[in-house]
N, C-alpha and C positions, 0 to 999 in steps of 0.2 A: 384264310386271307391271304391274297394273291401277291408275293413278292416281284413278278416280272407281269408288266401291263401288258406286255405280249403276249402272253399265255390268255390271255382274260377271256378273250371269244370263246375258248374251250369248257369254259366253267358254264357258259349260257347257252350251249349248243345241245344240251341232254347227253345220256351217256357216250363218254370218250373211252375207246381201250390204249393201253399204252404201258409203259414201265414205271413203276412207286420207287422210290428209293426211302430207305430207312434209314440215316444219315446217324453216327454220331461224330458230333462234332471235335471234345475232345480224342475218343482214339484215332477218329477217322476213317471206321469201318463201317462197311455198308452192306444192307442187304438189300437186294433187287427183288421186286415182287411184280408178276405179268396180272394184269387187271384188265378187264372189261368195261368196268366202270370206274375211272378213277376217281371222281369226288365221292362215290359211298363206301371202295375200298379204303380210302385214306380216313375215311369218318371211322371205319370199325379198326384199323387198323389202331387210330387213336383210342376208342370206346375199351378196346381188349386191353390195351396197354395201361389206360388209367386202372381197368377193374383189377388189375394183375394177372390176368390169363390168356395174354398171348404166346403161341403156340413156340417159337423159339425163346427157349429158355434164358439163353446167354444176354438176348436183346432186353428181355422182361426182366431181369436180374439187375443190369446196369438200369434199366429204368427207373424201378425201383428204390435203388441204392443211392445212385446221383441226381434224379430228376429228370422232367422232361424240359427242359431250357437246355438241356447238352444237345436233343436228337432235334433233327429238322426230317421233316416225312413229306417229301415232294415228289411231283411228275417230272419225268426227267426225260421220257422220246413218250410221243404220241403217234400210235397206228396210222399211217395214209394209205387209203386204198384197200381195205383187206388187207394190207401187209401180218404177213405170219408172228404173232405174238414171240416165239420160241426164237425167233431168226432176230426180231427187235430187242431180246432180251441178250442174247448173243452179243447182241451191238454194242448194248451200254454196257456190259460188262468187259468186252475187250476196250473200250473208251476209259473207265473204269481202270484198268492192269496197267494200262499205257501213263496214269498216272501215279502207278505202284499204291493203291489204294487198295485194304483188305479187306474180306470178306468173311461177314458172318456164317 
């Protein structure tokens, strides 16, 4: 489901690199992940969480105990013009740190 209609073109144009955020709405904790294909990686993350074998055990335990309703898995930044994904990840972390968001 695409919540932001301004992002729709990213979902229709083939693989798009960027940063994915797994966000626990209840605790307000986040995990940021670099991705070379946001659509596929988002699907894979959800699949792993649903089956109970996501590598981050803290997220997996919360997902299993509380349920998918408290989690949002969304792209938050997109790579433009070959921008370095490591730098993009740091940019995303800094934006969230300013808002006092905790990380897994």
